[in-house]
Residue, then its C-alpha position, 0 to 999 in steps of 0.5 A: m830569704i823570706d819565711y814562707k809562713s809570712f804568705p797568707g796562702l800558706a797559713g796552716v801548712f807545714l812545709e818542712d814535712s810536706y811533699v811536692l808530688g810533681i812540678s810542670e812548667s811552661s814559659e809563663l807558669l810553674v804548676f805544683h802538685l802538693d801533699a802537705v802537712l796541714t796544721p789545725e789552723h787550716s780549714a781542711y785539717h782533721s785529726p791524724r788517722p791511726g798510724e799517722h803523725y800528721c794530717e796530710g792533704d792538698p792544701f789548695g784543693g787542686p794544683v797551684a800555679m805561679r804565673l810569671g809576673v810583669g817584667g819577667s820576675w817570679s818574685t811578682v807571682e800570683r797563685t792560681r788554683l787549677g783543676 
């Protein structure tokens, strides 16, 4: 298993307490809508608001798509910001 923290695109994101708000699919794309816990290392981080434990937000500024790679493998995906 690969630790998600090793992916540069997920730097500053704490997935354990984050939410997937929606997933849509096609024959070539998986699209994820996230409400993620951001850590101080993330550029969009701010102090938690009153009554909140974490800074939560959209870590990518919009939905993220994973495109099916050459050879039909999801392990060779590229991340694309949508919207």
